[in-house]
N, CA, C and O atoms as CSV, one atom per row, in Angstrom:
chain,resi,resn,atom,element,x,y,z
A,1,UNK,N,N,-16.585,4.217,-12.849
A,1,UNK,CA,C,-16.739,3.157,-11.865
A,1,UNK,C,C,-15.480,2.304,-11.761
A,1,UNK,O,O,-15.088,1.879,-10.674
A,2,UNK,N,N,-14.860,2.064,-12.904
A,2,UNK,CA,C,-13.661,1.232,-12.886
A,2,UNK,C,C,-12.518,1.944,-12.161
A,2,UNK,O,O,-11.702,1.301,-11.500
A,3,UNK,N,N,-12.461,3.269,-12.285
A,3,UNK,CA,C,-11.422,4.009,-11.565
A,3,UNK,C,C,-11.607,3.894,-10.058
A,3,UNK,O,O,-10.630,3.835,-9.312
A,4,UNK,N,N,-12.842,3.862,-9.615
A,4,UNK,CA,C,-13.107,3.669,-8.196
A,4,UNK,C,C,-12.656,2.275,-7.744
A,4,UNK,O,O,-12.128,2.107,-6.645
A,5,UNK,N,N,-12.870,1.302,-8.595
A,5,UNK,CA,C,-12.408,-0.050,-8.295
A,5,UNK,C,C,-10.881,-0.088,-8.194
A,5,UNK,O,O,-10.329,-0.719,-7.293
A,6,UNK,N,N,-10.197,0.596,-9.129
A,6,UNK,CA,C,-8.727,0.660,-9.076
A,6,UNK,C,C,-8.272,1.366,-7.802
A,6,UNK,O,O,-7.332,0.922,-7.142
A,7,UNK,N,N,-8.937,2.464,-7.460
A,7,UNK,CA,C,-8.548,3.218,-6.264
A,7,UNK,C,C,-8.733,2.370,-4.997
A,7,UNK,O,O,-7.877,2.384,-4.112
A,8,UNK,N,N,-9.828,1.646,-4.911
A,8,UNK,CA,C,-10.039,0.767,-3.755
A,8,UNK,C,C,-8.986,-0.331,-3.690
A,8,UNK,O,O,-8.555,-0.715,-2.602
A,9,UNK,N,N,-8.573,-0.835,-4.841
A,9,UNK,CA,C,-7.522,-1.859,-4.868
A,9,UNK,C,C,-6.200,-1.302,-4.359
A,9,UNK,O,O,-5.488,-1.963,-3.603
A,10,UNK,N,N,-5.879,-0.096,-4.772
A,10,UNK,CA,C,-4.630,0.521,-4.323
A,10,UNK,C,C,-4.670,0.752,-2.811
A,10,UNK,O,O,-3.701,0.462,-2.109
A,11,UNK,N,N,-5.779,1.269,-2.319
A,11,UNK,CA,C,-5.914,1.493,-0.877
A,11,UNK,C,C,-5.834,0.165,-0.116
A,11,UNK,O,O,-5.190,0.087,0.930
A,12,UNK,N,N,-6.479,-0.866,-0.637
A,12,UNK,CA,C,-6.470,-2.168,0.035
A,12,UNK,C,C,-5.054,-2.722,0.141
A,12,UNK,O,O,-4.651,-3.201,1.201
A,13,UNK,N,N,-4.300,-2.658,-0.948
A,13,UNK,CA,C,-2.938,-3.193,-0.891
A,13,UNK,C,C,-2.009,-2.295,-0.080
A,13,UNK,O,O,-1.030,-2.781,0.487
A,14,UNK,N,N,-2.294,-1.001,-0.013
A,14,UNK,CA,C,-1.519,-0.128,0.872
A,14,UNK,C,C,-1.753,-0.530,2.326
A,14,UNK,O,O,-0.824,-0.527,3.133
A,15,UNK,N,N,-2.991,-0.876,2.654
A,15,UNK,CA,C,-3.282,-1.344,4.016
A,15,UNK,C,C,-2.576,-2.664,4.301
A,15,UNK,O,O,-2.050,-2.862,5.396
A,16,UNK,N,N,-2.563,-3.565,3.325
A,16,UNK,CA,C,-1.826,-4.825,3.505
A,16,UNK,C,C,-0.343,-4.551,3.728
A,16,UNK,O,O,0.286,-5.168,4.587
A,17,UNK,N,N,0.210,-3.627,2.954
A,17,UNK,CA,C,1.629,-3.299,3.101
A,17,UNK,C,C,1.946,-2.691,4.452
A,17,UNK,O,O,2.962,-3.019,5.064
A,18,UNK,N,N,1.073,-1.799,4.922
A,18,UNK,CA,C,1.305,-1.175,6.219
A,18,UNK,C,C,1.080,-2.133,7.379
A,18,UNK,O,O,1.469,-1.832,8.508
A,19,UNK,N,N,0.469,-3.264,7.128
A,19,UNK,CA,C,0.305,-4.278,8.169
A,19,UNK,C,C,1.612,-5.021,8.431
A,19,UNK,O,O,1.716,-5.758,9.412
A,20,UNK,N,N,2.600,-4.837,7.573
A,20,UNK,CA,C,3.903,-5.472,7.765
A,20,UNK,C,C,4.789,-4.573,8.615
A,20,UNK,O,O,4.791,-3.354,8.445
A,21,UNK,N,N,5.541,-5.174,9.527
A,21,UNK,CA,C,6.366,-4.418,10.464
A,21,UNK,C,C,7.329,-3.463,9.767
A,21,UNK,O,O,7.402,-2.287,10.123
A,22,UNK,N,N,8.066,-3.956,8.782
A,22,UNK,CA,C,9.094,-3.137,8.148
A,22,UNK,C,C,8.517,-1.928,7.429
A,22,UNK,O,O,9.030,-0.818,7.571
A,23,UNK,N,N,7.454,-2.134,6.657
A,23,UNK,CA,C,6.854,-1.019,5.932
A,23,UNK,C,C,6.196,-0.023,6.882
A,23,UNK,O,O,6.272,1.187,6.669
A,24,UNK,N,N,5.560,-0.526,7.913
A,24,UNK,CA,C,4.907,0.348,8.889
A,24,UNK,C,C,5.963,1.198,9.599
A,24,UNK,O,O,5.773,2.399,9.788
A,25,UNK,N,N,7.060,0.579,9.986
A,25,UNK,CA,C,8.132,1.302,10.667
A,25,UNK,C,C,8.760,2.335,9.740
A,25,UNK,O,O,9.027,3.463,10.157
A,26,UNK,N,N,8.995,1.963,8.498
A,26,UNK,CA,C,9.638,2.864,7.543
A,26,UNK,C,C,8.753,4.069,7.224
A,26,UNK,O,O,9.258,5.184,7.097
A,27,UNK,N,N,7.449,3.861,7.094
A,27,UNK,CA,C,6.539,4.938,6.681
A,27,UNK,C,C,5.955,5.722,7.847
A,27,UNK,O,O,5.750,6.930,7.730
A,28,UNK,N,N,5.684,5.065,8.964
A,28,UNK,CA,C,4.980,5.724,10.067
A,28,UNK,C,C,5.828,5.843,11.331
A,28,UNK,O,O,5.349,6.343,12.349
A,29,UNK,N,N,7.059,5.397,11.280
A,29,UNK,CA,C,8.013,5.531,12.385
A,29,UNK,C,C,7.605,4.813,13.660
A,29,UNK,O,O,7.973,5.242,14.754
A,30,UNK,N,N,6.859,3.739,13.537
A,30,UNK,CA,C,6.477,2.945,14.707
A,30,UNK,C,C,6.105,1.546,14.247
A,30,UNK,O,O,5.623,1.350,13.131
A,31,UNK,N,N,6.332,0.590,15.112
A,31,UNK,CA,C,5.907,-0.771,14.806
A,31,UNK,C,C,4.435,-0.922,15.168
A,31,UNK,O,O,3.996,-0.422,16.204
A,32,UNK,N,N,3.671,-1.606,14.323
A,32,UNK,CA,C,2.250,-1.771,14.657
A,32,UNK,C,C,2.055,-2.837,15.728
A,32,UNK,O,O,2.800,-3.815,15.789
A,33,UNK,N,N,1.072,-2.641,16.549
A,33,UNK,CA,C,0.728,-3.650,17.545
A,33,UNK,C,C,0.025,-4.806,16.817
A,33,UNK,O,O,-0.458,-4.625,15.699
A,34,UNK,N,N,-0.034,-5.975,17.431
A,34,UNK,CA,C,-0.750,-7.084,16.786
A,34,UNK,C,C,-2.211,-6.741,16.476
A,34,UNK,O,O,-2.742,-7.154,15.444
A,35,UNK,N,N,-2.851,-5.994,17.362
A,35,UNK,CA,C,-4.231,-5.594,17.118
A,35,UNK,C,C,-4.316,-4.674,15.904
A,35,UNK,O,O,-5.223,-4.812,15.083
A,36,UNK,N,N,-3.380,-3.741,15.787
A,36,UNK,CA,C,-3.371,-2.811,14.652
A,36,UNK,C,C,-3.102,-3.558,13.342
A,36,UNK,O,O,-3.717,-3.256,12.320
A,37,UNK,N,N,-2.190,-4.527,13.370
A,37,UNK,CA,C,-1.922,-5.321,12.162
A,37,UNK,C,C,-3.172,-6.065,11.712
A,37,UNK,O,O,-3.480,-6.116,10.521
A,38,UNK,N,N,-3.883,-6.636,12.663
A,38,UNK,CA,C,-5.118,-7.354,12.338
A,38,UNK,C,C,-6.156,-6.407,11.743
A,38,UNK,O,O,-6.839,-6.756,10.780
A,39,UNK,N,N,-6.275,-5.209,12.316
A,39,UNK,CA,C,-7.218,-4.218,11.788
A,39,UNK,C,C,-6.853,-3.803,10.365
A,39,UNK,O,O,-7.730,-3.683,9.509
A,40,UNK,N,N,-5.574,-3.586,10.112
A,40,UNK,CA,C,-5.138,-3.192,8.769
A,40,UNK,C,C,-5.428,-4.292,7.752
A,40,UNK,O,O,-5.865,-4.013,6.636
A,41,UNK,N,N,-5.182,-5.551,8.143
A,41,UNK,CA,C,-5.464,-6.660,7.225
A,41,UNK,C,C,-6.957,-6.799,6.953
A,41,UNK,O,O,-7.363,-7.031,5.814
A,42,UNK,N,N,-7.768,-6.657,7.984
A,42,UNK,CA,C,-9.221,-6.750,7.789
A,42,UNK,C,C,-9.706,-5.638,6.874
A,42,UNK,O,O,-10.508,-5.882,5.972
A,43,UNK,N,N,-9.227,-4.417,7.098
A,43,UNK,CA,C,-9.624,-3.304,6.232
A,43,UNK,C,C,-9.130,-3.513,4.803
A,43,UNK,O,O,-9.798,-3.115,3.848
A,44,UNK,N,N,-7.958,-4.138,4.655
A,44,UNK,CA,C,-7.445,-4.460,3.325
A,44,UNK,C,C,-8.352,-5.435,2.596
A,44,UNK,O,O,-8.658,-5.242,1.420
A,45,UNK,N,N,-8.784,-6.482,3.291
A,45,UNK,CA,C,-9.692,-7.450,2.667
A,45,UNK,C,C,-11.039,-6.827,2.331
A,45,UNK,O,O,-11.636,-7.145,1.304
A,46,UNK,N,N,-11.514,-5.942,3.194
A,46,UNK,CA,C,-12.764,-5.240,2.895
A,46,UNK,C,C,-12.599,-4.409,1.629
A,46,UNK,O,O,-13.499,-4.364,0.791
A,47,UNK,N,N,-11.453,-3.752,1.488
A,47,UNK,CA,C,-11.191,-2.966,0.284
A,47,UNK,C,C,-11.126,-3.823,-0.969
A,47,UNK,O,O,-11.629,-3.428,-2.021
A,48,UNK,N,N,-10.509,-4.994,-0.861
A,48,UNK,CA,C,-10.424,-5.897,-2.021
A,48,UNK,C,C,-11.823,-6.313,-2.466
A,48,UNK,O,O,-12.154,-6.238,-3.649
A,49,UNK,N,N,-12.637,-6.751,-1.514
A,49,UNK,CA,C,-13.968,-7.231,-1.890
A,49,UNK,C,C,-14.919,-6.087,-2.231
A,49,UNK,O,O,-15.861,-6.278,-3.000
A,50,UNK,N,N,-14.685,-4.902,-1.669
A,50,UNK,CA,C,-15.530,-3.748,-2.000
A,50,UNK,C,C,-15.276,-3.253,-3.412
A,50,UNK,O,O,-16.139,-2.604,-4.001
A,51,UNK,N,N,-14.114,-3.545,-3.961
A,51,UNK,CA,C,-13.817,-3.084,-5.326
A,51,UNK,C,C,-14.526,-3.937,-6.386
A,51,UNK,O,O,-14.706,-3.481,-7.515
A,52,UNK,N,N,-14.926,-5.154,-6.046
A,52,UNK,CA,C,-15.592,-6.032,-7.017
A,52,UNK,C,C,-16.918,-5.476,-7.532
A,52,UNK,O,O,-17.122,-5.477,-8.746
A,53,UNK,N,N,-17.823,-5.004,-6.689
A,53,UNK,CA,C,-19.099,-4.502,-7.218
A,53,UNK,C,C,-18.944,-3.336,-8.194
A,53,UNK,O,O,-19.736,-3.201,-9.127
A,54,UNK,N,N,-17.940,-2.501,-7.987
A,54,UNK,CA,C,-17.736,-1.379,-8.901
A,54,UNK,C,C,-17.253,-1.866,-10.266
A,54,UNK,O,O,-17.638,-1.309,-11.294
A,55,UNK,N,N,-16.418,-2.894,-10.283
A,55,UNK,CA,C,-15.970,-3.452,-11.557
A,55,UNK,C,C,-17.118,-4.135,-12.282
A,55,UNK,O,O,-17.249,-4.012,-13.500
A,56,UNK,N,N,-17.943,-4.847,-11.544
A,56,UNK,CA,C,-19.087,-5.535,-12.156
A,56,UNK,C,C,-20.111,-4.513,-12.647
A,56,UNK,O,O,-20.683,-4.688,-13.723
A,57,UNK,N,N,-20.349,-3.455,-11.881
A,57,UNK,CA,C,-21.291,-2.419,-12.302
A,57,UNK,C,C,-20.785,-1.697,-13.543
A,57,UNK,O,O,-21.573,-1.228,-14.364
A,58,UNK,N,N,-19.480,-1.611,-13.671
A,58,UNK,CA,C,-18.900,-0.912,-14.806
A,58,UNK,C,C,-18.955,-1.725,-16.095
A,58,UNK,O,O,-19.244,-1.170,-17.156
A,59,UNK,N,N,-18.685,-3.029,-16.028
A,59,UNK,CA,C,-18.556,-3.849,-17.233
A,59,UNK,C,C,-19.376,-5.136,-17.218
A,59,UNK,O,O,-19.204,-5.983,-18.095
A,60,UNK,N,N,-20.256,-5.297,-16.244
A,60,UNK,CA,C,-21.113,-6.480,-16.213
A,60,UNK,C,C,-20.382,-7.707,-15.700
A,60,UNK,O,O,-19.185,-7.673,-15.413
A,61,UNK,N,N,-21.144,-8.802,-15.592
A,61,UNK,CA,C,-20.577,-10.044,-15.057
A,61,UNK,C,C,-19.674,-10.766,-16.042
A,61,UNK,O,O,-18.926,-11.661,-15.651
A,62,UNK,N,N,-19.732,-10.393,-17.312
A,62,UNK,CA,C,-18.871,-11.044,-18.294
A,62,UNK,C,C,-17.420,-10.568,-18.162
A,62,UNK,O,O,-16.505,-11.388,-18.092
A,63,UNK,N,N,-17.206,-9.240,-18.128
A,63,UNK,CA,C,-15.846,-8.703,-18.099
A,63,UNK,C,C,-15.478,-8.053,-16.775
A,63,UNK,O,O,-14.299,-7.794,-16.535
A,64,UNK,N,N,-16.439,-7.785,-15.918
A,64,UNK,CA,C,-16.165,-7.137,-14.636
A,64,UNK,C,C,-15.176,-7.887,-13.762
A,64,UNK,O,O,-14.207,-7.289,-13.294
A,65,UNK,N,N,-15.389,-9.191,-13.522
A,65,UNK,CA,C,-14.425,-9.920,-12.694
A,65,UNK,C,C,-13.028,-10.001,-13.312
A,65,UNK,O,O,-12.027,-10.040,-12.596
A,66,UNK,N,N,-12.968,-10.026,-14.634
A,66,UNK,CA,C,-11.656,-10.059,-15.300
A,66,UNK,C,C,-10.939,-8.732,-15.074
A,66,UNK,O,O,-9.757,-8.709,-14.731
A,67,UNK,N,N,-11.655,-7.632,-15.266
A,67,UNK,CA,C,-11.061,-6.318,-15.040
A,67,UNK,C,C,-10.772,-6.090,-13.560
A,67,UNK,O,O,-9.812,-5.404,-13.211
A,68,UNK,N,N,-11.598,-6.663,-12.695
A,68,UNK,CA,C,-11.346,-6.571,-11.256
A,68,UNK,C,C,-10.022,-7.246,-10.907
A,68,UNK,O,O,-9.232,-6.705,-10.134
A,69,UNK,N,N,-9.782,-8.417,-11.471
A,69,UNK,CA,C,-8.523,-9.119,-11.231
A,69,UNK,C,C,-7.341,-8.301,-11.738
A,69,UNK,O,O,-6.312,-8.193,-11.070
A,70,UNK,N,N,-7.502,-7.726,-12.927
A,70,UNK,CA,C,-6.448,-6.861,-13.450
A,70,UNK,C,C,-6.239,-5.637,-12.572
A,70,UNK,O,O,-5.106,-5.202,-12.366
A,71,UNK,N,N,-7.333,-5.081,-12.054
A,71,UNK,CA,C,-7.224,-3.937,-11.154
A,71,UNK,C,C,-6.517,-4.287,-9.863
A,71,UNK,O,O,-5.760,-3.479,-9.324
A,72,UNK,N,N,-6.760,-5.489,-9.365
A,72,UNK,CA,C,-6.050,-5.933,-8.158
A,72,UNK,C,C,-4.558,-6.062,-8.425
A,72,UNK,O,O,-3.736,-5.666,-7.598
A,73,UNK,N,N,-4.213,-6.614,-9.577
A,73,UNK,CA,C,-2.790,-6.723,-9.922
A,73,UNK,C,C,-2.159,-5.340,-10.090
A,73,UNK,O,O,-1.022,-5.114,-9.677
A,74,UNK,N,N,-2.909,-4.419,-10.700
A,74,UNK,CA,C,-2.429,-3.053,-10.868
A,74,UNK,C,C,-2.216,-2.401,-9.507
A,74,UNK,O,O,-1.181,-1.775,-9.275
A,75,UNK,N,N,-3.181,-2.542,-8.610
A,75,UNK,CA,C,-3.059,-1.968,-7.273
A,75,UNK,C,C,-1.886,-2.549,-6.506
A,75,UNK,O,O,-1.158,-1.825,-5.828
A,76,UNK,N,N,-1.706,-3.853,-6.613
A,76,UNK,CA,C,-0.584,-4.499,-5.924
A,76,UNK,C,C,0.747,-3.989,-6.468
A,76,UNK,O,O,1.678,-3.747,-5.699
A,77,UNK,N,N,0.845,-3.826,-7.783
A,77,UNK,CA,C,2.087,-3.347,-8.383
A,77,UNK,C,C,2.390,-1.912,-7.968
A,77,UNK,O,O,3.533,-1.590,-7.643
A,78,UNK,N,N,1.379,-1.051,-7.976
A,78,UNK,CA,C,1.580,0.351,-7.586
A,78,UNK,C,C,2.054,0.434,-6.140
A,78,UNK,O,O,3.001,1.160,-5.837
A,79,UNK,N,N,1.412,-0.293,-5.264
A,79,UNK,CA,C,1.770,-0.240,-3.845
A,79,UNK,C,C,3.128,-0.875,-3.609
A,79,UNK,O,O,3.927,-0.341,-2.839
A,80,UNK,N,N,3.406,-1.990,-4.246
A,80,UNK,CA,C,4.710,-2.646,-4.085
A,80,UNK,C,C,5.830,-1.703,-4.489
A,80,UNK,O,O,6.803,-1.536,-3.753
A,81,UNK,N,N,5.694,-1.084,-5.662
A,81,UNK,CA,C,6.734,-0.177,-6.121
A,81,UNK,C,C,6.828,1.054,-5.224
A,81,UNK,O,O,7.928,1.533,-4.946
A,82,UNK,N,N,5.707,1.561,-4.776
A,82,UNK,CA,C,5.715,2.743,-3.910
A,82,UNK,C,C,6.377,2.453,-2.565
A,82,UNK,O,O,7.209,3.232,-2.101
A,83,UNK,N,N,6.015,1.354,-1.950
A,83,UNK,CA,C,6.572,1.043,-0.633
A,83,UNK,C,C,8.052,0.709,-0.693
A,83,UNK,O,O,8.792,0.982,0.252
A,84,UNK,N,N,8.487,0.122,-1.797
A,84,UNK,CA,C,9.872,-0.322,-1.865
A,84,UNK,C,C,10.819,0.656,-2.547
A,84,UNK,O,O,12.022,0.619,-2.288
A,85,UNK,N,N,10.312,1.529,-3.409
A,85,UNK,CA,C,11.214,2.396,-4.155
A,85,UNK,C,C,11.171,3.863,-3.747
A,85,UNK,O,O,12.161,4.572,-3.923
A,86,UNK,N,N,10.057,4.333,-3.210
A,86,UNK,CA,C,9.994,5.725,-2.775
A,86,UNK,C,C,10.749,5.885,-1.456
A,86,UNK,O,O,10.691,5.004,-0.598
A,87,UNK,N,N,11.456,7.003,-1.292
A,87,UNK,CA,C,12.190,7.181,-0.033
A,87,UNK,C,C,11.247,7.315,1.149
A,87,UNK,O,O,10.103,7.748,1.010
A,88,UNK,N,N,11.747,6.939,2.304
A,88,UNK,CA,C,10.943,7.013,3.525
A,88,UNK,C,C,10.695,8.468,3.892
A,88,UNK,O,O,11.481,9.355,3.559
A,89,UNK,N,N,9.596,8.688,4.578
A,89,UNK,CA,C,9.231,10.026,5.018
A,89,UNK,C,C,10.191,10.489,6.099
A,89,UNK,O,O,10.560,9.722,6.988
A,90,UNK,N,N,10.592,11.751,6.016
A,90,UNK,CA,C,11.488,12.314,7.029
A,90,UNK,C,C,10.685,13.078,8.069
A,90,UNK,O,O,9.652,13.677,7.771
A,91,UNK,N,N,11.177,13.042,9.273
A,91,UNK,CA,C,10.570,13.817,10.338
A,91,UNK,C,C,11.188,15.207,10.286
A,91,UNK,O,O,12.403,15.339,10.141
A,92,UNK,N,N,10.360,16.253,10.405
A,92,UNK,CA,C,10.861,17.625,10.364
A,92,UNK,C,C,11.821,17.840,11.514
A,92,UNK,O,O,11.525,17.489,12.656
A,93,UNK,N,N,12.966,18.413,11.214
A,93,UNK,CA,C,13.968,18.665,12.244
A,93,UNK,C,C,14.928,17.515,12.457
A,93,UNK,O,O,15.813,17.596,13.309
A,94,UNK,N,N,14.767,16.440,11.694
A,94,UNK,CA,C,15.647,15.289,11.836
A,94,UNK,C,C,17.000,15.647,11.231
A,94,UNK,O,O,17.069,16.154,10.112
A,95,UNK,N,N,18.050,15.388,11.954
A,95,UNK,CA,C,19.376,15.728,11.450
A,95,UNK,C,C,19.834,14.702,10.428
A,95,UNK,O,O,19.509,13.517,10.511
A,96,UNK,N,N,20.588,15.188,9.474
A,96,UNK,CA,C,21.174,14.324,8.447
A,96,UNK,C,C,22.392,13.640,9.016
A,96,UNK,O,O,23.082,14.221,9.854
A,97,UNK,N,N,22.685,12.412,8.586
A,97,UNK,CA,C,23.917,11.771,9.040
A,97,UNK,C,C,25.110,12.550,8.484
A,97,UNK,O,O,25.156,12.886,7.301
A,98,UNK,N,N,26.061,12.824,9.357
A,98,UNK,CA,C,27.231,13.605,8.944
A,98,UNK,C,C,28.248,12.703,8.280
A,98,UNK,O,O,28.529,11.597,8.743
A,99,UNK,N,N,28.798,13.208,7.174
A,99,UNK,CA,C,29.838,12.473,6.468
A,99,UNK,C,C,31.158,12.657,7.220
A,99,UNK,O,O,31.439,13.731,7.751
A,100,UNK,N,N,31.945,11.613,7.254
A,100,UNK,CA,C,33.240,11.700,7.906
A,100,UNK,C,C,34.169,12.533,7.033
A,100,UNK,O,O,34.223,12.374,5.813
A,101,UNK,N,N,34.881,13.407,7.682
A,101,UNK,CA,C,35.854,14.200,6.944
A,101,UNK,C,C,37.255,13.702,7.298
A,101,UNK,O,O,37.486,13.108,8.351
A,102,UNK,N,N,38.150,13.961,6.403
A,102,UNK,CA,C,39.515,13.526,6.633
A,102,UNK,C,C,39.839,12.288,5.826
A,102,UNK,O,O,38.970,11.706,5.177
A,103,UNK,N,N,41.079,11.899,5.874
A,103,UNK,CA,C,41.508,10.729,5.108
A,103,UNK,C,C,41.431,9.485,5.975
A,103,UNK,O,O,41.437,9.551,7.205
A,104,UNK,N,N,41.362,8.397,5.321
A,104,UNK,CA,C,41.266,7.123,6.047
A,104,UNK,C,C,42.572,6.364,5.986
A,104,UNK,O,O,42.578,5.141,6.118
A,105,UNK,N,N,43.686,7.065,5.788
A,105,UNK,CA,C,44.947,6.360,5.706
A,105,UNK,C,C,45.649,6.259,7.013
A,105,UNK,O,O,46.734,5.684,7.088
């Protein structure tokens, strides 16, 4: 159950990240419309709150919310590192930038 809570946290923060113009453009090659950004944020919040019952079911009301908070931090860290450190997706057939040949003197 706790793994499901972690997975929902990761998905929720991925949706939050994709709601940002730069990350959406880098990963999906298009800027999101304002309506799409709002939808991504709403789905992100649904994911955050949907992960709470699984944490509580797994460890009860004493430790569930504590582990839920830790799971949210874990999900945020995974998504932050993924969005910022993994290379952007390439489109098939996209040409590589050509290196300049010759001397610069």
